[in-house]
Each structure stands twice: as C-alpha cells, then as structure tokens.
C-alpha positions as CSV (number, residue, x, y, z in Angstrom):
1,M,-29.2,93.9,51.0
2,Q,-28.6,93.0,54.5
3,R,-27.1,89.6,55.3
4,G,-30.0,88.7,57.6
5,Y,-32.5,89.1,54.8
6,E,-30.5,86.9,52.5
7,R,-30.6,84.1,55.4
8,Y,-34.4,84.7,55.5
9,L,-34.8,84.2,51.7
10,K,-32.8,81.0,51.9
11,I,-35.3,79.6,54.4
12,A,-38.2,81.0,52.5
13,R,-37.1,79.2,49.3
14,E,-37.4,75.8,51.0
15,L,-41.1,76.0,50.7
16,P,-43.1,75.4,47.5
17,G,-44.7,78.1,45.8
18,V,-42.6,81.0,47.3
19,E,-41.9,83.9,45.1
20,E,-39.7,86.9,45.6
21,S,-41.6,90.1,44.8
22,T,-41.8,93.7,46.1
23,G,-44.2,95.4,48.5
24,Y,-44.4,99.1,49.1
25,G,-41.1,99.4,47.1
26,T,-39.2,97.0,49.3
27,P,-38.4,93.2,48.8
28,A,-41.2,90.9,49.6
29,V,-42.0,87.3,49.6
30,R,-45.3,85.8,48.5
31,V,-46.7,82.3,48.0
32,R,-48.7,82.0,44.8
33,G,-49.2,85.7,44.6
34,K,-50.4,86.1,48.3
35,F,-48.3,88.4,50.5
36,I,-46.3,86.8,53.4
37,S,-43.6,89.3,54.3
38,R,-41.7,92.4,53.4
39,W,-38.5,93.9,54.3
40,R,-38.9,97.2,56.3
41,T,-36.1,99.4,55.1
42,E,-37.6,102.5,56.6
43,A,-37.4,103.2,60.3
44,E,-37.2,99.8,61.8
45,G,-35.0,97.8,59.4
46,A,-36.8,94.7,60.2
47,L,-38.8,91.9,58.5
48,A,-42.6,92.3,58.6
49,I,-44.2,88.9,58.4
50,R,-47.7,87.5,58.7
51,C,-48.4,86.1,62.3
52,D,-51.7,85.3,64.0
53,F,-52.4,87.4,67.1
54,L,-51.9,84.5,69.7
55,D,-48.6,83.5,68.2
56,R,-47.5,87.2,68.1
57,Q,-48.3,87.6,71.8
58,M,-46.2,84.6,72.7
59,L,-43.4,85.7,70.6
60,L,-43.5,89.2,71.9
61,Q,-43.3,87.9,75.5
62,A,-40.7,85.2,74.9
63,Q,-38.2,87.3,72.9
64,P,-38.9,91.1,73.0
65,E,-35.4,91.8,71.9
66,V,-36.1,89.9,68.6
67,F,-39.8,90.4,67.9
68,F,-41.7,93.6,68.3
69,V,-44.7,95.5,66.8
70,T,-45.1,99.1,65.9
71,D,-48.4,101.2,66.2
72,H,-48.8,100.7,62.4
73,Y,-49.0,96.9,62.7
74,R,-51.0,96.7,66.0
75,D,-54.3,95.7,64.4
76,Y,-52.9,93.6,61.6
77,P,-51.9,90.0,61.9
78,M,-48.1,90.8,61.5
79,I,-45.0,90.8,63.6
80,L,-41.8,92.5,63.1
81,V,-38.5,90.5,63.3
82,R,-34.9,91.8,64.0
83,L,-33.1,89.5,61.5
84,D,-29.7,90.2,63.0
85,K,-31.0,88.7,66.3
86,V,-33.4,85.8,65.5
87,R,-32.0,82.3,65.5
88,A,-32.4,80.2,62.3
89,D,-34.7,77.7,63.8
90,A,-37.1,80.4,65.3
91,L,-37.0,82.3,61.9
92,R,-37.8,79.0,60.0
93,D,-40.7,78.3,62.4
94,V,-42.2,81.8,62.1
95,F,-41.9,81.6,58.3
96,E,-43.5,78.2,57.9
97,R,-46.5,79.4,60.1
98,A,-46.9,82.4,57.9
99,W,-46.6,80.3,54.7
100,R,-49.3,77.9,56.1
101,R,-51.6,80.9,56.8
102,V,-51.4,82.1,53.2
103,A,-50.6,79.0,51.0
104,P,-53.5,77.2,49.2
105,E,-54.6,74.2,51.2
106,S,-53.7,71.9,48.2
107,L,-50.1,73.3,48.3
108,V,-49.9,72.6,52.0
109,S,-51.3,69.1,51.9
110,S,-49.0,68.2,49.0
111,W,-46.0,69.6,50.7
112,Q,-46.8,67.7,53.9
113,A,-47.1,64.4,52.0
114,D,-43.8,65.0,50.3
115,G,-41.0,63.9,52.8
116,A,-38.3,65.5,50.7
117,S,-38.2,68.8,52.6
118,G,-35.4,69.4,55.0
119,I,-37.8,71.5,57.3
120,K,-38.9,69.7,60.3
121,R,-42.7,69.8,60.4
122,P,-45.0,68.9,63.4
123,R,-47.0,65.8,62.7
124,R,-50.6,66.2,62.4
125,A,-52.6,65.0,65.3
126,R,-54.9,62.1,64.3
127,R,-58.6,62.4,65.2
128,K,-59.9,59.5,67.3
129,T,-63.0,58.1,65.8
130,E,-65.6,56.7,68.1
131,R,-66.7,53.2,67.5
C-alpha cells in the first residue's frame, strides 16, 4: 500500500469511532459503519473523501495540484486528494471535516468535550443571548 495512504490512516485513527474497511474492493475508512473515504487504486491513485460542495470548490481553487474531481464524483459530495502532494495539516483538516459530516452527533459532542485529542479543533462560536 502507498506510503501516503498509511499516513492518512494514522491521521484517521486519531478520531473516535473510525474503522478500517473496504469499499468497492479497495481500502476504505468508516465511522461507526458510515462511509468517509476510499483509496482509489484504479485510474487516479488518489483518496476519495467526503467533502461538502462549498469546501470542495475552495479546495479545488486553492490547491488544484492536490485536490481534484473526476466526472464520476461531480454530483457527489466527494473530493479526490493526491496523498503524495497534500500537507499533513491540510489532510487532517479535510479528514476532520469529513468525519464530522458522518459521525453521530453524540460522538462528535463527546470528542469535542474530551480535551485529550492532539488534533487542533476550532472552538465553537457561542451564541449571544438577548436579555
């Protein structure tokens, strides 16, 4: 297996509920059984990972040498990542966003409350209450 995918798995394993699996005959990552990503060994040799359309557009514009989309994924909330070109912090951010999209709300809340993780998380904005 490619070294970049091993680096990705190390990042993925930092979050709770992550499971290594298979998808379409290739290595995949899930959280509590829900699909997050899969290694595209066929033509692209890249990681296909969940990503909302707005984030995807920003990533494609910011780093087209790292992130791309094929016709197959055009209508799906996914992005392809060249693991040999992506920086570790960018990969960690993309994975955490994908994990948050898929993980049960209770797991995300529990993880946010637990300060033991080495992953830097953005603080939640507090809502101002009117008095």
